[in-house]
N, C-alpha and C positions, 0 to 999 in steps of 0.2 A: 795209078797203081794204089790198090785198097791197101790202107793198114790195119790190121787187128785192132779192136776197141781193147782199151788198157783200164782194168779194172782199179779202182781206187780203193786204196786197203782201210778197212773199217770192223766194226763191231757186227756179228749179225745181232737178232733178236733173241737167239739163244744164249749167246755170249751177254749180252746185255743184262737179260735175266739172271743169269748165274752170278754175275758181278754184284746186282742188288739183292739177291739172296745172301752173299757171304758179307756183303756192308751190313744189313740187316742185322744177322747174326753177331757180327762183330760191335754194333750197337747195342743191341740187347744184352750184350754180355756185360759191356760196361755201365749201361744204364742200374741195374741191380746194385752193383758195389759203389756206385756214386750216390745213390739213393741211401745206402747204410752208413756211409761216410758221412752225409748232410745230417742224418736223424743221429749218429753218435756224437756231431758235433753240436747239434740241439741240447741233447742229454748233457754233455759235457760244460757248457755253458750255464744252462741251468743250475745245475749243484754248484757252478762256481758263485752266480749270482746268490744263491742260497745260503752258502756258507760264509759270504760276502755280509747277507743280511743276519747271518746269527753273530756275526763279530760286531756287527752293527748295535744289536740288541744289548749285547754284554757292555760295549761302549756308550749306550745310555744309561744304563743301570749304573756302569759307575761313576757317570755324570752327575744323574739326579736321584740314585738311591732306591730305585723301582723301575720294572718295566713298563713299555708303553701298552694303552691299551689299543685293541682293534682299531681300523681305520673307520673314518665316518661312515664313507659310502665309498660303492666304485666309482663315484667322480671324485671325492675327496680325501687325499691320503693322509691326512693329520689324524691323529689318536682321537678317538670318541671318548674324551674326560668330561664328566660332568661332576666338576668339584674335585673330591679327593680318590674318586672310584671311577670306574670304567663307566659310561651313560648308560642306562638301563640295566645296570649288572651283568654287562655282556662280556665273555669271555671270549670270545671265538668271532671270528669274522675276516675281514681283509688284512693282511700285513699293513701297517702303518707307514705306506712307502715315504709319504713327504716327509713325514715327521722324521724318519730314518735317514732321508736323503738317498733312496735306494731306487732300483727297477720296480716298476708296477709288475709289469709282464713277465710270465715265462717264455722260452723260448716257441712255445707254440700259442702264444696271444692269451693267455688264460691268467688271472690276478693269481699273486701268491695268497694262499691262505694263512691263518694264524691263531693259534690258542694260546692262551696264559693263563698260569693258575692266578685267580682273583687276588690274593694276600699279595703275590707279586707286583701287582699292579696298584697295589693303594699307595697312593703319595701321602696320606696322612697318617697311616701305621705302617712304617717303611719295613720290608721284612728283615730278618735277621737270621743267622743260623740255624734255628731252631723252627723255623717258619714252615710249616708243612708244604709240600708240593700235591697235586693232585692229579700229573698227567703220566699216563704210562703209556710205553712202544711195544709193540712185539712184533716178532720173525715168525720165519717158519724155517725148520729144519730139513735135513734131506730126505726125510719120510712125510714132510708135509705137514708136520704136528705145530701149532701155534707155542712157541716158546719166548723167552722172556728177550728184548733186545737192550731194556733197562731193568733195574730194580722197580718193583710196583708203586706206583705213587710217587714218583722221586723227581719229575722234569718239570721245571717251571714255565719252559714255552717250548712249541713246536712251530716249523713251519713247513708248509705242504704244499708242492706243484701239482696237480693233477694230471700231468704229463701229457703224451700224444694225445690220446682217446680224448681227454678232456670230462670225461666223464663226471658230472657233478659241479666242473669248475665254472668259472662264471668268466664272460667275455669282458674285454675293455669299456664297454660300454653296460655292463652291470647285469647282462643277462646269461642265466644258467642254464648248463647244458644238461640236456635229461643223462640218466643213469643208463646202465646197462641191462636191465630188466632184470632177469633171476640170476644173472650170472655176475661176475667180479665183485663177489663178497668182500672182499680185503680193500677192495677200492671204496665198497659203499661203507666202511667202519671209517674211512678219512673224511668222509663229507659232510659228516655232523658239523652244524654249526653249533654244538652245545657239550660235543663230545671230550673225552678225559683219554679215552684208549684208541691208539693208533697202530698202523701195521706199516712196517717198513722192510721190504724182500724185493729180490731180484726182479726185472721184469721179466715178461714174458706172454708170449699172445695164444697160449695153449688153455683152452678154457676149461679143460677136464681136469685140471690142476687143482689140489686143495687151495681154495679160495679164489678160484678163477684167474682170467687173464688179469695182468697187472701191469702198470705202467707210471704208477706213482713216483714221486722223490719225496722223501721226509728227511728232515734234518730238525735236531733238536739243543735245547741249550742245556750244556751239563750244568747240575749245581756246582760241581766240585771247580769247572772253572770259571763259573759265576762269582762264587765266593771268593777265590784267588783273587779275581781282578778286582773285587770291591775293597778287600783286606788290602790290597795293594794300593788302592786309591784312598783309604781311608776312611771308605764308608763301613767300614765291619771292623767291628774290635779285633 
């Protein structure tokens, strides 16, 4: 007696293809939010490291009576001091991470940048309440106009991360990344190694916005906080 063949249950090629398409859509939907979350984490971690570096700068000043000079080089994180002043009268460069005991790199692998008012880094003629500052930070209002984020020429020191795109930033080995060509005007303002004018605003990938696309992070030392700490430490009358 012949028995009919029994077909084993299974998926057809069409069913497998449908499953793969569905899985692909689900995975694709998860990747974008995950990458966004990772990027937000990098921003938050970098911002926190910069705020801690700002506190370290204020602590250094409270201990020594002056702010540190920029670092010697991309390989040497000690401040580049020549006697009482910064070596070569240099006022901007790398954050002196070794002197401050802080991380060298932001979350994208770029060295933190730093600029200090020269009179505030002079260990021979230490700054006082009346010592003039020379750094200004601007931002952009809702219509894209540049407006003051600080009083003009009022900031003793500023720290900059060149953000995810790294335009104008330096790698761990000291190799400088190219800028963005004709765009990213606000980021170009933050690239100067001798500048006193910086721009801090919200991140955007929209190159058509005034100032272009932007992902830098900028924090600065408030003169009022600095003076308050130094008065408390007995460094200022």
